[in-house]
C-alpha positions, 0 to 999 in steps of 0.5 A: 666811135668804132670801126675797123680802122679807128677806135675811140674808147672813153671810160669815166668812174666816180667813187664816193667813199662813205665811212659809216663806222669810224671805229672800224676804219681809220679812213676819211670820207673821200671822192675820187675820179678817174677818166680815160680817153684812148684813140687807136688807128690802123691805116693802109693795111697796117702801114700806119698804126697809132695810139694815143691815151690820156688819163686823169685821176684822183685817189690816194697814194702811200706816203713815203719817207726818205733818208740818206745813206752814206756810200763810198765816194763816187758811188752815190748821187748826193752830197751833204752840206752842213748849212747851219754848222751843227754837225747833224745831217738834216734832210734839207742839207742834201743836194745833188753832187756836182762832182763824182768825188762828192757823191757820198750819199744815196736816197732811200725811200721807205713806205709808211702806213699813211696815205695822202690824196693825190692827182695824176695825169698820164699821156701816152702816144705811139705811132708806127710806120711799116712800109712792108705793109704797102708792098708785102714781101714782093717789093724790089729796088728802092721799095724793097729797101724801104720795106725792111725799115720800121719807124716807131715813135712814142712818148709817155708823160706822167704827172703825180701831185698831192692835192688839196681839192678838186680845183687842183685836179681840174688845173692839172688836167688842163696842164696848168702848174699847181703849187704844192 
């Protein structure tokens, strides 16, 4: 659907990765999908403009390892609680600090050479109301006051999950929670 005031775009891609020689590549065979739908509108000579985009896809994401680094008290975000009383800092023993004086650690992410399968969805929307477009620069009184305003609203929601199969991609696209 496309006209001067409203446009709809739909794009889908499916890729099947086939590895013919395991000695050349360490990648495994995989299927990936990407779907994107976008709707744009421009009504009443630009008085109302809007855009909504929904995207769902699957692919690979670089795996990240993380560690905790001690910083001066109050400058970090995490605290260490030695749950098993062994005196060794373990990744599952760090919690968000409840008080600033306990915030002695920050989390550092480091990329690895390993890739994991991932699904993602993205929803973006924005709407703009521009009263000046109704009257141009000729408005007087209250209309002149309104023509100085521009109202904007926008939202972005993004979810990224590691996946086991395509069923999880479908459930994620429908907004259903997935246990990972």
